[in-house]
C-alpha positions in Angstrom: -37.8 -103.0 -27.0 -35.8 -103.6 -23.8 -35.9 -100.9 -21.2 -32.6 -98.9 -20.8 -30.3 -99.7 -18.0 -28.3 -97.1 -16.2 -25.2 -98.6 -14.6 -23.1 -96.8 -12.0 -19.5 -97.9 -11.5 -18.4 -98.6 -7.9 -14.8 -99.0 -7.0 -12.8 -99.8 -3.8 -15.3 -102.3 -2.5 -14.2 -104.2 0.6 -13.8 -108.0 0.2 -16.5 -108.7 2.8 -19.2 -106.5 1.1 -21.8 -108.6 -0.7 -24.3 -107.7 -3.4 -27.1 -107.5 -0.9 -25.1 -105.0 1.1 -24.6 -102.7 -1.9 -28.2 -103.1 -2.9 -29.3 -101.9 0.5 -27.1 -98.8 0.2 -28.2 -97.9 -3.3 -31.9 -98.6 -3.1 -32.3 -95.5 -0.9 -31.9 -93.5 -4.1 -34.1 -95.5 -6.5 -35.1 -98.7 -8.1 -32.0 -101.0 -8.4 -32.3 -103.5 -11.2 -29.1 -105.4 -10.6 -25.9 -105.4 -8.5 -22.7 -107.1 -9.7 -19.4 -107.2 -7.7 -16.2 -108.4 -9.4 -13.2 -108.3 -7.0 -13.0 -104.8 -5.5 -15.3 -103.1 -8.0 -18.7 -103.5 -9.4 -21.8 -102.0 -11.0 -25.2 -101.0 -9.6 -27.8 -100.8 -12.4 -30.7 -98.5 -12.1 -33.8 -98.3 -14.2 -33.9 -94.5 -14.0 -31.0 -92.2 -15.0 -31.9 -89.6 -12.4 -31.7 -92.2 -9.6 -28.3 -93.3 -10.9 -27.0 -89.7 -10.9 -28.4 -89.0 -7.4 -26.8 -92.2 -6.0 -23.4 -91.1 -7.4 -23.6 -87.8 -5.6 -24.8 -89.4 -2.3 -22.7 -92.5 -2.1 -19.4 -91.4 -3.6 -16.9 -91.2 -0.7 -19.0 -93.1 1.8 -17.1 -95.6 3.9 -18.3 -99.3 3.8 -16.5 -101.9 5.9 -13.3 -99.9 6.1 -13.1 -98.8 2.5 -14.1 -95.4 1.1 -16.2 -96.1 -2.0 -15.6 -94.4 -5.3 -18.8 -94.1 -7.3 -18.9 -92.7 -10.8 -20.7 -92.6 -14.1 -20.1 -95.7 -16.1 -19.4 -95.5 -19.9 -22.9 -96.9 -20.7 -24.6 -94.4 -18.4 -22.7 -91.5 -20.0 -23.8 -92.7 -23.4 -27.4 -93.1 -22.4 -27.4 -89.6 -20.9 -26.1 -88.1 -24.1 -28.9 -89.7 -26.0 -31.4 -87.9 -23.7 -30.1 -84.5 -24.7 
């Protein structure tokens, strides 16, 4: 059985922000499994749902390279959280 992944959606990413930049921001809040950027949005995947939720509350609204990040629960994270209840 594969471990569950808990992705966080990140929007309004500046064009000069790289995956390593996002990883360094989000690893402050837990174990980051993977970071993907596509255009001006992306996903940061955590191995722990509590870390994912904390990162949303801490990083949402922070400015990175001139852009204010929007960080939110992804559809997959929401579904995984409902399974925990």
